[in-house]
C-alpha positions as CSV (number, residue, x, y, z in Angstrom):
1,X,-33.8,12.1,0.7
2,X,-33.3,12.3,-3.1
3,X,-31.5,15.0,-5.0
4,X,-30.1,14.5,-8.4
5,X,-31.6,11.9,-10.7
6,X,-30.5,8.4,-9.4
7,X,-28.9,9.7,-6.2
8,X,-30.5,8.7,-2.9
9,X,-29.4,9.6,0.7
10,X,-30.8,7.1,3.1
11,X,-30.2,5.2,6.3
12,X,-27.4,2.6,6.0
13,X,-28.3,-1.0,6.6
14,X,-26.4,-4.2,7.0
15,X,-26.7,-5.0,3.3
16,X,-24.5,-1.9,2.6
17,X,-21.6,-3.3,4.7
18,X,-19.6,-4.7,1.7
19,X,-19.7,-1.4,-0.2
20,X,-19.0,0.6,3.0
21,X,-16.1,-1.6,3.9
22,X,-14.6,-0.8,0.5
23,X,-15.3,2.9,1.0
24,X,-13.7,2.9,4.5
25,X,-10.8,0.9,3.1
26,X,-10.2,3.5,0.4
27,X,-9.9,6.0,3.2
28,X,-7.1,3.9,4.8
29,X,-9.0,2.3,7.6
30,X,-9.9,-1.4,7.3
31,X,-12.8,-3.1,8.9
32,X,-14.3,-6.6,8.4
33,X,-17.6,-6.6,6.6
34,X,-19.3,-8.7,9.3
35,X,-18.1,-6.3,12.0
36,X,-19.3,-3.3,10.0
37,X,-22.7,-4.9,9.4
38,X,-23.1,-5.5,13.2
39,X,-22.1,-2.0,14.0
40,X,-24.5,-0.5,11.5
41,X,-27.4,-2.5,13.0
42,X,-26.3,-1.6,16.5
43,X,-26.4,2.1,15.6
44,X,-29.9,1.9,14.1
45,X,-32.6,3.1,16.5
46,X,-30.1,4.5,19.0
47,X,-28.8,8.0,19.6
48,X,-27.3,8.4,16.1
49,X,-27.5,7.6,12.4
50,X,-25.5,6.3,9.6
51,X,-26.5,7.7,6.2
52,X,-25.3,6.7,2.8
53,X,-25.2,8.3,-0.6
54,X,-26.1,5.7,-3.2
55,X,-26.2,6.2,-7.0
56,X,-26.6,3.1,-9.1
57,X,-24.2,0.9,-7.2
58,X,-22.4,0.7,-3.9
59,X,-22.4,3.7,-1.5
60,X,-20.4,6.6,-2.8
61,X,-20.5,8.4,0.6
62,X,-21.1,7.9,4.3
63,X,-21.9,10.2,7.2
64,X,-22.1,8.9,10.8
65,X,-23.4,11.0,13.6
66,X,-24.3,10.6,17.2
67,X,-26.2,12.9,19.5
68,X,-25.6,13.4,23.1
69,X,-27.0,15.4,26.1
70,X,-25.2,17.3,28.7
71,X,-26.4,19.0,31.9
72,X,-25.7,22.5,30.7
73,X,-26.6,22.5,27.0
74,X,-29.2,21.4,24.6
75,X,-28.5,18.1,22.7
76,X,-25.7,18.3,20.2
77,X,-25.0,16.0,17.3
78,X,-21.4,15.0,16.5
79,X,-20.3,13.8,13.1
80,X,-17.7,11.1,13.7
81,X,-17.3,9.9,10.0
82,X,-17.7,11.7,6.7
83,X,-16.4,9.9,3.7
84,X,-16.9,10.3,0.0
85,X,-15.4,7.8,-2.5
86,X,-12.4,9.3,-4.4
87,X,-14.2,9.0,-7.8
88,X,-17.3,10.8,-6.4
89,X,-15.6,13.8,-4.9
90,X,-16.1,17.3,-6.2
91,X,-19.7,16.5,-7.1
92,X,-21.5,17.8,-4.0
93,X,-22.0,14.5,-2.2
94,X,-20.3,15.7,0.9
95,X,-22.6,18.7,1.1
96,X,-25.6,16.6,0.5
97,X,-24.6,14.1,3.3
98,X,-23.9,17.1,5.6
99,X,-27.4,18.5,4.8
100,X,-29.0,15.1,5.5
101,X,-27.0,14.8,8.8
102,X,-28.2,18.3,9.9
103,X,-31.8,17.3,9.1
104,X,-31.4,14.1,11.2
105,X,-29.9,16.0,14.0
106,X,-32.7,18.6,14.0
107,X,-35.3,15.8,14.0
108,X,-33.6,14.4,17.1
109,X,-33.9,17.7,18.9
110,X,-30.3,18.9,18.5
111,X,-29.4,22.5,18.5
112,X,-25.8,22.2,17.2
113,X,-23.6,20.1,14.9
114,X,-20.0,19.2,15.6
115,X,-17.5,17.5,13.3
116,X,-14.6,15.4,14.6
117,X,-11.6,16.0,12.4
118,X,-8.7,13.5,12.2
119,X,-5.3,15.3,12.4
120,X,-4.2,14.2,8.9
121,X,-7.1,15.6,6.9
122,X,-6.6,19.3,5.9
123,X,-9.0,18.7,3.1
124,X,-11.8,17.9,5.5
125,X,-10.9,20.9,7.7
126,X,-11.2,23.1,4.6
127,X,-14.5,21.5,3.7
128,X,-15.8,22.2,7.2
129,X,-14.8,25.8,7.1
130,X,-16.5,26.1,3.7
131,X,-19.7,24.7,5.0
132,X,-20.0,26.9,8.1
133,X,-18.2,25.1,10.8
134,X,-15.8,27.1,13.1
135,X,-13.0,25.8,15.3
136,X,-14.2,25.2,18.9
137,X,-11.4,24.1,21.2
138,X,-9.4,20.9,21.5
139,X,-10.1,17.3,22.1
140,X,-8.2,14.8,24.2
141,X,-8.6,11.1,24.4
142,X,-7.4,8.1,26.4
143,X,-8.0,4.4,26.1
144,X,-10.1,2.6,28.6
145,X,-8.1,-0.6,28.3
146,X,-4.4,-1.2,28.6
147,X,-2.6,-2.7,25.6
148,X,-3.1,-6.4,25.3
149,X,-6.8,-6.2,26.5
150,X,-5.9,-5.9,30.2
151,X,-8.1,-3.6,32.3
């Protein structure tokens, strides 16, 4: 998907890992380039997508989504990551990534789109509200392993 001159939204690949690791690091979450490359490749061709916004250099934005099926509802896509580089914000990249994610979800047969929001990102919550998302309940998590790797 191309928009403005020089901007491309496309599927992420392992070669994007160094730039994406820097983008993720700028958001305060570190990941090794090798681990990231392996995760990108593992996601390709499965029930999800990782899309990047690229404009003459390393990725300026990333959206990761997964789709899932339930017994009582049509497939739903869930955005687990939406990042835009600090220097690329306020230029519409987030909206373009969201549009590409919605298109990928529709192509996968999904009827809805959810966004997971970290608790410390009021800016992302405001973005979601401005792009048509509405609050829909709460989410609870629990680890599957005890600390120290024990089961």
